[in-house]
PADRENZA-154623 format. One line per field, with one value per residue: residue number from 1; residue in one letter; x, y, z of N, C-alpha, C in turn. Coordinates in nm, 2 decimals. Layout:
n <- c(NUM/...);
res <- c(a/...);
n.c1 <- c(X/...);
n.c2 <- c(Y/...);
n.c3 <- c(Z/...);
ca.c1 <- c(X/...);
ca.c2 <- c(Y/...);
ca.c3 <- c(Z/...);
c.c1 <- c(X/...);
c.c2 <- c(Y/...);
c.c3 <- c(Z/...);
***
This chain:
n <- c(1/2/3/4/5/6/7/8/9/10/11/12/13/14/15/16/17/18/19/20/21/22/23/24/25/26/27/28/29/30/31/32/33/34/35/36/37/38/39/40/41/42/43/44/45/46/47/48/49/50/51/52/53/54/55/56/57/58/59/60/61/62/63/64/65/66/67/68/69/70/71/72/73/74/75/76/77/78/79/80/81/82/83/84/85/86/87/88/89/90/91/92/93/94/95/96/97/98/99/100/101/102/103/104/105/106/107/108/109/110/111/112/113/114/115/116/117/118/119/120/121/122/123/124/125/126/127/128/129/130/131/132/133/134/135/136/137/138/139/140/141/142/143/144/145/146/147/148/149/150/151/152/153/154/155/156/157/158/159/160/161/162/163/164/165/166/167/168/169/170/171/172/173/174/175/176/177/178/179/180/181/182/183/184/185/186/187/188/189/190/191/192/193/194/195/196/197/198/199/200/201/202/203/204/205/206/207/208/209/210/211/212/213/214/215/216/217/218/219/220/221/222/223/224/225/226/227/228/229/230/231/232/233/234/235/236/237/238/239/240/241/242/243/244/245/246/247/248/249/250/251/252/253/254/255/256/257/258/259/260/261/262/263/264/265/266/267/268/269/270/271/272);
res <- c(x/x/x/x/x/x/x/x/x/x/x/x/x/x/x/x/x/x/x/x/x/x/x/x/x/x/x/x/x/x/x/x/x/x/x/x/x/x/x/x/x/x/x/x/x/x/x/x/x/x/x/x/x/x/x/x/x/x/x/x/x/x/x/x/x/x/x/x/x/x/x/x/x/x/x/x/x/x/x/x/x/x/x/x/x/x/x/x/x/x/x/x/x/x/x/x/x/x/x/x/x/x/x/x/x/x/x/x/x/x/x/x/x/x/x/x/x/x/x/x/x/x/x/x/x/x/x/x/x/x/x/x/x/x/x/x/x/x/x/x/x/x/x/x/x/x/x/x/x/x/x/x/x/x/x/x/x/x/x/x/x/x/x/x/x/x/x/x/x/x/x/x/x/x/x/x/x/x/x/x/x/x/x/x/x/x/x/x/x/x/x/x/x/x/x/x/x/x/x/x/x/x/x/x/x/x/x/x/x/x/x/x/x/x/x/x/x/x/x/x/x/x/x/x/x/x/x/x/x/x/x/x/x/x/x/x/x/x/x/x/x/x/x/x/x/x/x/x/x/x/x/x/x/x/x/x/x/x/x/x/x/x/x/x/x/x/x/x/x/x/x/x);
n.c1 <- c(-0.94/-1.20/-1.48/-1.78/-1.92/-2.13/-2.34/-2.22/-1.96/-1.64/-1.32/-1.02/-0.78/-0.57/-0.49/-0.56/-0.80/-0.93/-0.94/-1.11/-1.38/-1.46/-1.48/-1.70/-1.91/-1.90/-2.07/-2.31/-2.28/-2.23/-1.95/-1.68/-1.35/-1.00/-0.69/-0.33/-0.10/0.18/0.34/0.61/0.77/0.63/0.49/0.20/0.07/0.05/-0.13/-0.36/-0.39/-0.50/-0.72/-0.89/-0.94/-1.09/-1.34/-1.66/-1.84/-2.07/-2.22/-2.47/-2.61/-2.63/-2.86/-2.84/-2.74/-2.82/-2.87/-2.63/-2.77/-2.98/-3.12/-2.88/-2.75/-2.57/-2.41/-2.26/-1.98/-1.76/-1.56/-1.34/-1.12/-0.90/-0.62/-0.54/-0.68/-0.99/-1.29/-1.39/-1.56/-1.61/-1.77/-2.03/-2.12/-2.46/-2.63/-2.67/-2.47/-2.20/-1.99/-1.72/-1.81/-2.07/-2.36/-2.52/-2.75/-2.71/-2.75/-2.98/-2.96/-2.93/-3.18/-3.33/-3.30/-3.15/-2.85/-2.73/-2.42/-2.12/-1.95/-1.59/-1.39/-1.32/-1.21/-1.07/-0.97/-0.77/-0.68/-0.73/-1.02/-1.27/-1.53/-1.81/-1.95/-2.25/-2.20/-1.92/-1.69/-1.60/-1.39/-1.51/-1.46/-1.62/-1.77/-1.97/-2.26/-2.36/-2.16/-2.14/-2.16/-2.03/-1.90/-1.79/-1.62/-1.82/-2.05/-2.14/-2.28/-2.36/-2.56/-2.59/-2.62/-2.54/-2.78/-2.98/-2.99/-3.23/-3.41/-3.66/-3.61/-3.74/-3.69/-3.78/-3.91/-4.09/-4.11/-4.22/-4.16/-4.11/-4.02/-3.78/-3.68/-3.37/-3.23/-3.34/-3.32/-3.52/-3.82/-3.98/-4.14/-4.40/-4.25/-4.02/-3.66/-3.40/-3.10/-3.08/-2.93/-2.87/-2.76/-2.57/-2.69/-2.69/-2.90/-3.06/-3.41/-3.74/-4.01/-4.33/-4.53/-4.68/-4.74/-4.80/-4.79/-4.83/-4.97/-4.90/-4.64/-4.31/-4.06/-3.75/-3.70/-3.95/-4.19/-4.28/-4.45/-4.33/-4.34/-4.12/-4.01/-3.76/-3.53/-3.40/-3.35/-3.46/-3.42/-3.30/-3.47/-3.55/-3.81/-3.79/-3.55/-3.29/-3.27/-3.10/-3.13/-3.04/-2.96/-2.81/-2.75/-2.95/-3.07/-3.17/-3.36/-3.44/-3.69/-3.72/-4.07/-4.27/-4.22/-4.34/-4.44/-4.41/-4.62/-4.84/-4.81/-4.82/-5.10/-5.23/-5.19/-5.37/-5.61/-5.64);
n.c2 <- c(4.56/4.79/4.99/5.14/5.32/5.52/5.35/5.09/4.85/4.89/4.74/4.71/4.51/4.28/4.04/3.67/3.57/3.81/3.85/3.64/3.71/3.94/3.87/3.70/3.88/4.04/4.00/4.09/4.38/4.51/4.52/4.68/4.65/4.74/4.74/4.79/4.83/4.83/4.98/5.00/4.81/4.59/4.50/4.37/4.32/4.03/3.95/4.09/3.99/3.73/3.79/3.84/3.59/3.47/3.59/3.53/3.49/3.73/3.68/3.51/3.62/3.89/3.95/4.03/3.84/3.54/3.21/2.92/2.73/2.84/2.97/3.12/3.45/3.70/4.01/4.19/4.44/4.49/4.43/4.30/4.26/3.99/3.90/3.60/3.48/3.59/3.68/3.84/3.91/4.07/4.11/4.07/3.76/3.72/3.53/3.16/2.91/2.85/2.65/2.60/2.57/2.57/2.72/3.01/3.31/3.60/3.95/4.27/4.32/4.63/4.60/4.49/4.19/3.86/3.68/3.31/3.23/3.04/2.94/2.95/2.97/3.03/3.28/3.38/3.62/3.66/3.36/3.06/2.88/2.61/2.66/2.86/3.05/3.23/3.52/3.63/3.79/3.74/3.65/3.59/3.40/3.39/3.26/3.29/3.07/3.06/3.01/3.18/3.45/3.71/3.85/4.14/4.45/4.67/4.55/4.54/4.71/4.93/4.78/4.50/4.14/3.83/3.55/3.25/2.98/2.88/3.06/3.33/3.62/3.92/4.26/4.56/4.89/5.07/5.15/5.13/5.30/5.37/5.66/5.90/6.24/6.36/6.58/6.90/7.15/7.29/7.18/6.84/6.73/6.57/6.43/6.54/6.46/6.23/6.04/5.73/5.51/5.20/4.93/4.76/4.93/5.22/5.46/5.72/5.83/5.92/6.08/5.97/5.94/6.07/6.01/6.18/6.38/6.68/6.61/6.73/6.78/6.73/6.83/6.88/6.64/6.54/6.25/5.96/5.79/5.71/5.67/5.58/5.58/5.43/5.62/5.54/5.23/4.89/4.75/4.50/4.43/4.42/4.40/4.54/4.61/4.88/5.20/5.47/5.81/6.12/6.44/6.70/6.87/6.75/6.49/6.17/5.90/5.54/5.26/4.98/4.94/4.81/4.64/4.72/4.51/4.50/4.45/4.49/4.83/4.83/4.80/4.96/5.18/5.13/5.14/5.43);
n.c3 <- c(-2.85/-2.90/-3.03/-3.06/-3.35/-3.58/-3.56/-3.62/-3.51/-3.43/-3.47/-3.34/-3.48/-3.36/-3.30/-3.39/-3.30/-3.29/-3.56/-3.65/-3.52/-3.64/-3.91/-3.89/-3.83/-4.06/-4.29/-4.17/-4.15/-3.94/-3.85/-3.83/-3.91/-3.82/-3.96/-3.87/-4.07/-4.27/-4.56/-4.62/-4.45/-4.48/-4.25/-4.06/-4.31/-4.37/-4.18/-4.27/-4.52/-4.43/-4.32/-4.50/-4.62/-4.47/-4.45/-4.55/-4.88/-5.04/-5.23/-5.24/-5.03/-5.13/-5.32/-5.56/-5.74/-5.93/-5.90/-5.95/-6.09/-6.23/-6.52/-6.77/-6.77/-6.87/-6.84/-7.04/-7.05/-7.20/-7.51/-7.73/-8.02/-8.07/-8.18/-8.34/-8.15/-8.16/-8.10/-7.79/-7.53/-7.22/-6.87/-6.63/-6.47/-6.39/-6.34/-6.33/-6.50/-6.69/-6.92/-7.15/-7.50/-7.51/-7.63/-7.64/-7.65/-7.82/-7.77/-7.70/-8.08/-8.27/-8.40/-8.24/-8.21/-8.15/-8.18/-8.21/-8.05/-7.98/-7.68/-7.66/-7.53/-7.16/-6.93/-6.62/-6.45/-6.60/-6.62/-6.75/-6.70/-6.66/-6.61/-6.53/-6.27/-6.17/-6.00/-6.07/-6.24/-6.59/-6.90/-7.21/-7.50/-7.80/-8.09/-8.36/-8.44/-8.67/-8.99/-9.17/-9.06/-8.93/-8.66/-8.55/-8.41/-8.41/-8.42/-8.12/-7.87/-7.62/-7.34/-7.43/-7.40/-7.31/-7.30/-7.20/-7.41/-7.42/-7.35/-7.38/-7.49/-7.46/-7.57/-7.51/-7.58/-7.42/-7.07/-6.73/-6.42/-6.07/-5.95/-5.78/-5.74/-5.75/-5.80/-5.98/-6.15/-6.30/-6.40/-6.45/-6.73/-6.94/-7.24/-7.17/-7.19/-7.11/-7.01/-6.96/-6.72/-6.68/-6.55/-6.79/-6.94/-7.18/-7.26/-7.42/-7.31/-7.34/-7.16/-7.12/-7.00/-6.69/-6.33/-6.04/-5.78/-5.84/-6.08/-6.34/-6.36/-6.21/-5.95/-5.79/-5.52/-5.53/-5.57/-5.76/-6.04/-6.36/-6.70/-6.93/-7.27/-7.44/-7.70/-7.91/-7.98/-7.89/-7.55/-7.34/-7.07/-6.72/-6.45/-6.12/-6.14/-6.05/-6.17/-6.26/-6.41/-6.59/-6.70/-6.79/-6.50/-6.37/-6.19/-6.11/-5.93/-5.93/-5.97/-6.19/-6.24/-6.41/-6.71/-7.06/-7.35/-7.69/-7.84/-7.68/-7.64/-7.91/-7.95/-7.76/-7.91/-8.13/-7.99/-7.93);
ca.c1 <- c(-1.00/-1.31/-1.55/-1.89/-1.93/-2.26/-2.42/-2.10/-1.86/-1.51/-1.24/-0.87/-0.72/-0.45/-0.47/-0.64/-0.93/-1.01/-1.01/-1.25/-1.49/-1.49/-1.52/-1.82/-1.96/-1.90/-2.21/-2.44/-2.25/-2.21/-1.83/-1.56/-1.23/-0.91/-0.55/-0.22/0.00/0.31/0.39/0.76/0.83/0.52/0.43/0.05/0.02/0.02/-0.29/-0.49/-0.45/-0.56/-0.84/-0.97/-0.94/-1.18/-1.43/-1.76/-1.87/-2.19/-2.28/-2.54/-2.69/-2.65/-2.97/-2.77/-2.71/-2.90/-2.80/-2.56/-2.85/-3.04/-3.07/-2.78/-2.78/-2.43/-2.44/-2.15/-1.95/-1.66/-1.54/-1.23/-1.10/-0.78/-0.54/-0.52/-0.81/-1.12/-1.41/-1.37/-1.65/-1.61/-1.86/-2.05/-2.21/-2.56/-2.68/-2.65/-2.34/-2.14/-1.88/-1.68/-1.89/-2.19/-2.42/-2.60/-2.80/-2.62/-2.80/-3.02/-2.89/-2.98/-3.29/-3.43/-3.28/-3.05/-2.80/-2.68/-2.31/-2.05/-1.83/-1.50/-1.29/-1.33/-1.10/-1.11/-0.87/-0.62/-0.64/-0.81/-1.10/-1.33/-1.64/-1.82/-2.06/-2.28/-2.16/-1.80/-1.67/-1.52/-1.40/-1.56/-1.44/-1.71/-1.78/-2.13/-2.31/-2.37/-2.03/-2.14/-2.20/-1.92/-1.91/-1.70/-1.63/-1.91/-2.16/-2.18/-2.33/-2.39/-2.68/-2.60/-2.61/-2.54/-2.85/-2.98/-3.01/-3.37/-3.50/-3.73/-3.59/-3.85/-3.65/-3.89/-3.90/-4.15/-4.11/-4.26/-4.04/-4.08/-3.90/-3.76/-3.59/-3.27/-3.23/-3.36/-3.36/-3.69/-3.94/-4.02/-4.29/-4.41/-4.17/-3.87/-3.56/-3.29/-3.01/-3.10/-2.81/-2.93/-2.69/-2.48/-2.74/-2.68/-2.96/-3.16/-3.54/-3.83/-4.12/-4.42/-4.67/-4.65/-4.85/-4.75/-4.91/-4.82/-5.03/-4.82/-4.49/-4.23/-3.98/-3.66/-3.76/-4.07/-4.18/-4.42/-4.45/-4.27/-4.34/-4.00/-3.97/-3.61/-3.56/-3.34/-3.34/-3.50/-3.36/-3.37/-3.48/-3.65/-3.88/-3.71/-3.42/-3.26/-3.22/-3.06/-3.16/-2.96/-2.95/-2.73/-2.77/-3.05/-3.05/-3.31/-3.34/-3.59/-3.70/-3.84/-4.20/-4.30/-4.19/-4.45/-4.42/-4.42/-4.77/-4.92/-4.78/-4.91/-5.25/-5.28/-5.18/-5.47/-5.70/-5.63);
ca.c2 <- c(4.69/4.84/5.08/5.18/5.42/5.49/5.17/4.96/4.78/4.93/4.66/4.72/4.38/4.26/3.88/3.57/3.56/3.92/3.85/3.55/3.76/4.05/3.79/3.66/3.98/4.16/3.98/4.18/4.50/4.56/4.52/4.78/4.61/4.85/4.70/4.85/4.79/4.88/4.94/4.97/4.69/4.47/4.45/4.35/4.25/3.91/3.95/4.16/3.89/3.63/3.80/3.85/3.48/3.42/3.66/3.46/3.59/3.78/3.66/3.45/3.74/4.05/3.98/4.08/3.74/3.41/3.04/2.85/2.64/2.94/3.01/3.21/3.60/3.75/4.15/4.26/4.58/4.53/4.36/4.30/4.13/3.95/3.87/3.48/3.41/3.62/3.83/3.83/3.98/4.05/4.12/3.97/3.66/3.72/3.37/3.04/2.82/2.86/2.61/2.59/2.49/2.60/2.77/3.13/3.40/3.73/4.06/4.24/4.41/4.75/4.60/4.41/4.04/3.80/3.58/3.21/3.21/2.95/2.98/2.85/2.95/3.12/3.32/3.50/3.70/3.61/3.26/2.96/2.81/2.54/2.65/2.99/3.07/3.35/3.61/3.66/3.87/3.65/3.68/3.47/3.40/3.38/3.26/3.27/2.94/3.06/3.02/3.28/3.54/3.78/3.94/4.28/4.53/4.74/4.48/4.55/4.82/4.94/4.74/4.36/4.06/3.66/3.47/3.10/2.93/2.84/3.18/3.38/3.74/4.05/4.36/4.68/5.03/5.13/5.07/5.21/5.31/5.45/5.72/6.03/6.34/6.41/6.75/6.95/7.30/7.34/7.09/6.75/6.73/6.48/6.45/6.53/6.36/6.23/5.95/5.59/5.44/5.06/4.79/4.80/5.03/5.35/5.49/5.83/5.84/6.03/6.05/5.94/6.00/6.03/6.01/6.24/6.48/6.78/6.60/6.76/6.80/6.68/6.88/6.83/6.58/6.45/6.07/5.93/5.68/5.77/5.60/5.60/5.54/5.45/5.71/5.47/5.09/4.85/4.70/4.37/4.53/4.33/4.42/4.55/4.68/5.00/5.28/5.65/5.92/6.24/6.53/6.80/6.87/6.67/6.35/6.08/5.73/5.48/5.12/4.95/4.87/4.71/4.66/4.70/4.47/4.59/4.40/4.60/4.93/4.85/4.78/5.10/5.30/5.15/5.20/5.55);
ca.c3 <- c(-2.86/-2.99/-2.99/-3.13/-3.42/-3.66/-3.54/-3.65/-3.39/-3.49/-3.40/-3.37/-3.50/-3.30/-3.32/-3.49/-3.23/-3.32/-3.72/-3.66/-3.48/-3.75/-4.03/-3.90/-3.81/-4.18/-4.34/-4.10/-4.17/-3.80/-3.80/-3.92/-3.88/-3.86/-3.95/-3.88/-4.17/-4.32/-4.67/-4.61/-4.38/-4.50/-4.09/-4.05/-4.46/-4.37/-4.12/-4.37/-4.65/-4.36/-4.25/-4.62/-4.65/-4.35/-4.50/-4.65/-5.00/-5.02/-5.35/-5.21/-4.97/-5.18/-5.39/-5.67/-5.81/-5.94/-5.84/-6.06/-6.17/-6.29/-6.67/-6.80/-6.80/-6.83/-6.89/-7.14/-7.02/-7.30/-7.61/-7.78/-8.12/-8.02/-8.29/-8.31/-8.05/-8.23/-8.04/-7.68/-7.45/-7.08/-6.83/-6.50/-6.50/-6.28/-6.30/-6.43/-6.52/-6.84/-6.97/-7.29/-7.59/-7.46/-7.69/-7.56/-7.74/-7.79/-7.83/-7.86/-8.17/-8.32/-8.43/-8.10/-8.26/-8.11/-8.26/-8.13/-8.05/-7.89/-7.58/-7.72/-7.40/-7.04/-6.86/-6.49/-6.38/-6.68/-6.61/-6.83/-6.61/-6.72/-6.58/-6.51/-6.23/-6.11/-5.91/-6.09/-6.37/-6.65/-7.00/-7.28/-7.65/-7.86/-8.23/-8.43/-8.46/-8.85/-9.02/-9.26/-9.00/-8.86/-8.53/-8.54/-8.28/-8.43/-8.39/-8.01/-7.81/-7.46/-7.31/-7.49/-7.27/-7.31/-7.22/-7.18/-7.51/-7.43/-7.31/-7.50/-7.45/-7.50/-7.59/-7.52/-7.56/-7.28/-6.95/-6.59/-6.32/-5.97/-5.90/-5.71/-5.81/-5.66/-5.85/-6.08/-6.16/-6.35/-6.38/-6.52/-6.77/-7.06/-7.35/-7.11/-7.25/-7.01/-7.05/-6.87/-6.69/-6.60/-6.56/-6.88/-7.07/-7.16/-7.38/-7.41/-7.33/-7.30/-7.05/-7.22/-6.91/-6.57/-6.23/-5.95/-5.68/-5.92/-6.19/-6.46/-6.34/-6.11/-5.91/-5.69/-5.39/-5.58/-5.62/-5.86/-6.17/-6.49/-6.80/-7.01/-7.36/-7.55/-7.81/-8.06/-7.99/-7.78/-7.47/-7.24/-6.91/-6.60/-6.32/-6.01/-6.16/-6.03/-6.27/-6.28/-6.54/-6.57/-6.80/-6.71/-6.37/-6.31/-6.14/-6.05/-5.93/-5.96/-5.96/-6.28/-6.18/-6.52/-6.86/-7.15/-7.45/-7.79/-7.88/-7.58/-7.67/-8.02/-7.91/-7.70/-8.00/-8.22/-7.93/-7.95);
c.c1 <- c(-1.10/-1.39/-1.68/-1.92/-2.03/-2.30/-2.34/-2.00/-1.71/-1.40/-1.11/-0.80/-0.60/-0.38/-0.58/-0.79/-0.99/-1.04/-1.12/-1.38/-1.54/-1.53/-1.65/-1.92/-1.98/-2.03/-2.30/-2.39/-2.27/-2.05/-1.75/-1.41/-1.09/-0.77/-0.43/-0.12/0.11/0.38/0.55/0.81/0.78/0.44/0.30/0.00/-0.05/-0.12/-0.42/-0.53/-0.53/-0.71/-0.95/-0.99/-1.04/-1.28/-1.53/-1.80/-2.02/-2.27/-2.43/-2.63/-2.72/-2.80/-2.98/-2.79/-2.81/-2.83/-2.74/-2.65/-2.95/-3.02/-2.97/-2.84/-2.64/-2.42/-2.27/-2.10/-1.80/-1.66/-1.41/-1.21/-0.96/-0.72/-0.53/-0.63/-0.95/-1.19/-1.41/-1.46/-1.62/-1.73/-1.86/-2.13/-2.36/-2.62/-2.65/-2.52/-2.28/-2.03/-1.85/-1.77/-2.03/-2.24/-2.54/-2.66/-2.75/-2.70/-2.87/-2.95/-2.98/-3.13/-3.40/-3.37/-3.16/-3.00/-2.75/-2.51/-2.25/-1.95/-1.71/-1.38/-1.35/-1.21/-1.15/-1.00/-0.71/-0.59/-0.78/-0.87/-1.22/-1.48/-1.66/-1.94/-2.10/-2.24/-2.00/-1.79/-1.55/-1.52/-1.44/-1.53/-1.52/-1.72/-1.97/-2.15/-2.32/-2.23/-2.04/-2.13/-2.05/-1.93/-1.77/-1.74/-1.76/-2.03/-2.21/-2.18/-2.36/-2.55/-2.71/-2.55/-2.61/-2.68/-2.88/-3.03/-3.16/-3.47/-3.56/-3.73/-3.69/-3.79/-3.77/-3.81/-3.98/-4.15/-4.17/-4.18/-4.14/-3.98/-3.86/-3.64/-3.51/-3.25/-3.25/-3.37/-3.45/-3.76/-3.95/-4.14/-4.27/-4.34/-4.03/-3.78/-3.46/-3.24/-3.03/-2.98/-2.89/-2.86/-2.59/-2.58/-2.74/-2.76/-3.05/-3.30/-3.59/-3.95/-4.21/-4.55/-4.60/-4.75/-4.78/-4.82/-4.93/-4.95/-4.96/-4.66/-4.42/-4.10/-3.84/-3.72/-3.86/-4.09/-4.29/-4.37/-4.46/-4.30/-4.25/-4.02/-3.86/-3.63/-3.48/-3.34/-3.37/-3.40/-3.40/-3.36/-3.59/-3.65/-3.78/-3.56/-3.44/-3.17/-3.17/-3.05/-3.10/-2.98/-2.91/-2.73/-2.85/-3.02/-3.18/-3.26/-3.46/-3.60/-3.77/-3.97/-4.28/-4.25/-4.31/-4.41/-4.45/-4.56/-4.84/-4.92/-4.84/-5.08/-5.30/-5.30/-5.34/-5.59/-5.76/-5.66);
c.c2 <- c(4.72/4.91/5.10/5.31/5.41/5.36/5.06/4.94/4.78/4.82/4.67/4.57/4.35/4.12/3.78/3.56/3.71/3.92/3.74/3.62/3.86/3.98/3.75/3.79/4.07/4.13/4.05/4.32/4.58/4.58/4.61/4.77/4.70/4.76/4.81/4.79/4.90/4.90/4.93/4.84/4.57/4.43/4.46/4.32/4.14/3.87/4.01/4.05/3.77/3.66/3.81/3.69/3.44/3.47/3.56/3.54/3.61/3.76/3.64/3.55/3.85/4.07/4.01/3.95/3.64/3.31/3.01/2.76/2.70/2.94/3.13/3.33/3.66/3.91/4.18/4.40/4.62/4.43/4.39/4.21/4.11/3.87/3.70/3.43/3.47/3.69/3.76/3.95/3.97/4.14/4.05/3.86/3.66/3.62/3.27/2.98/2.83/2.75/2.62/2.49/2.50/2.71/2.87/3.23/3.52/3.85/4.15/4.31/4.54/4.74/4.51/4.24/3.99/3.68/3.48/3.22/3.11/3.00/2.91/2.84/3.04/3.13/3.38/3.53/3.65/3.44/3.16/2.87/2.74/2.54/2.81/3.02/3.18/3.41/3.66/3.72/3.75/3.74/3.56/3.49/3.31/3.34/3.23/3.12/2.93/3.10/3.16/3.44/3.56/3.87/4.04/4.34/4.61/4.69/4.51/4.68/4.81/4.84/4.57/4.27/3.93/3.61/3.32/3.06/2.91/2.94/3.24/3.54/3.83/4.19/4.45/4.79/5.11/5.04/5.20/5.20/5.42/5.55/5.83/6.09/6.38/6.57/6.76/7.07/7.34/7.24/6.97/6.72/6.62/6.55/6.53/6.41/6.37/6.08/5.84/5.52/5.31/4.93/4.84/4.92/5.14/5.43/5.64/5.80/5.92/6.01/6.08/5.98/5.96/6.05/6.05/6.34/6.63/6.76/6.61/6.76/6.77/6.75/6.81/6.73/6.51/6.32/6.07/5.85/5.76/5.69/5.64/5.55/5.56/5.51/5.61/5.33/5.02/4.77/4.61/4.43/4.43/4.40/4.43/4.60/4.78/5.11/5.43/5.70/6.04/6.30/6.66/6.80/6.81/6.53/6.28/5.95/5.65/5.32/5.06/4.90/4.78/4.76/4.65/4.66/4.54/4.57/4.48/4.74/4.95/4.85/4.91/5.19/5.26/5.17/5.34/5.62);
c.c3 <- c(-2.94/-2.93/-3.08/-3.25/-3.56/-3.68/-3.60/-3.52/-3.45/-3.42/-3.43/-3.37/-3.43/-3.32/-3.40/-3.42/-3.30/-3.47/-3.73/-3.61/-3.57/-3.85/-4.02/-3.88/-3.95/-4.27/-4.29/-4.13/-4.05/-3.77/-3.92/-3.85/-3.90/-3.85/-3.93/-3.96/-4.20/-4.46/-4.72/-4.56/-4.41/-4.36/-4.11/-4.19/-4.42/-4.29/-4.18/-4.47/-4.55/-4.34/-4.37/-4.70/-4.56/-4.38/-4.60/-4.74/-4.98/-5.13/-5.33/-5.11/-5.03/-5.24/-5.50/-5.81/-5.81/-5.89/-5.97/-6.13/-6.23/-6.44/-6.67/-6.83/-6.76/-6.94/-6.95/-7.13/-7.11/-7.40/-7.67/-7.89/-8.09/-8.13/-8.24/-8.25/-8.15/-8.13/-7.88/-7.60/-7.30/-7.00/-6.69/-6.52/-6.40/-6.27/-6.39/-6.42/-6.69/-6.87/-7.14/-7.40/-7.58/-7.55/-7.63/-7.69/-7.69/-7.86/-7.73/-7.96/-8.18/-8.34/-8.33/-8.12/-8.13/-8.21/-8.19/-8.16/-7.94/-7.82/-7.66/-7.58/-7.29/-6.98/-6.72/-6.42/-6.45/-6.66/-6.67/-6.74/-6.71/-6.68/-6.51/-6.44/-6.17/-6.01/-5.93/-6.20/-6.47/-6.82/-7.09/-7.43/-7.71/-8.02/-8.26/-8.47/-8.62/-8.90/-9.11/-9.19/-8.94/-8.77/-8.53/-8.41/-8.29/-8.43/-8.24/-7.98/-7.67/-7.43/-7.38/-7.39/-7.36/-7.24/-7.26/-7.36/-7.53/-7.39/-7.41/-7.44/-7.52/-7.48/-7.59/-7.53/-7.45/-7.17/-6.81/-6.51/-6.18/-5.93/-5.81/-5.75/-5.72/-5.68/-5.97/-6.07/-6.20/-6.31/-6.50/-6.58/-6.90/-7.17/-7.30/-7.14/-7.16/-7.04/-6.94/-6.84/-6.59/-6.61/-6.68/-6.98/-7.05/-7.28/-7.32/-7.39/-7.28/-7.25/-7.14/-7.13/-6.78/-6.44/-6.10/-5.88/-5.74/-6.04/-6.37/-6.46/-6.19/-6.07/-5.82/-5.57/-5.43/-5.60/-5.69/-5.97/-6.28/-6.61/-6.91/-7.13/-7.44/-7.66/-7.96/-8.09/-7.88/-7.70/-7.38/-7.12/-6.84/-6.49/-6.19/-6.01/-6.15/-6.15/-6.22/-6.41/-6.49/-6.71/-6.77/-6.57/-6.28/-6.29/-6.08/-6.03/-5.92/-5.96/-6.08/-6.21/-6.29/-6.67/-6.96/-7.29/-7.59/-7.85/-7.79/-7.62/-7.83/-8.03/-7.86/-7.80/-8.11/-8.11/-7.94/-8.07);
***
């Protein structure tokens, strides 16, 4: 049994053939399978589990993750001090492959620096694993390469990452983004401040410059180019990343179109 709704094919799953058809259509976002299950008797649960096993992974087609052969990039969203184990960080591996014993860079710190750490062990869903590949969430137990250095919980902050040892990350204060104002009660002008949400980054930023139809201000529904500047510390940010900014009831969405390295900012200040 099937019907069409909102551009999708709605399938009532009754047998194995229905599951196979729906699973093949899932990556194209054209299928909406419906299962009849009972949490009391357990009827239909086995079919649902079997269907989940037939669905192909979207990691390779989502555009959000790199390849296992790419340089390592791991966004940290939590950290713990485990007794008898040490420092543990959790997050999502966006690209690359990580193995125990591997050396990575941890940062940026409050001053924009990176420190070398070694991966002691890897856990995925509370199971010890020997390899982590892009597209999944993991826990890494880490230790600093410098034996004199101690990593405590107050060392971590929102926006920190683990990145390939051979990478040359450039934390920045200034970046440009093409934005749309979803809701704002008044107007957005230069020196306006809002909280930027971008991946694991959470930090206030101010509007340094804007290019819009009005020329000096933006209102609800307006689109334009805004140059932001982080208020307190540099962040690791990449072009093409989606951002959300908010302040009170104000909401805006955007895409980072350009990151401005500190050297370029200093040169601009000298010209002025």
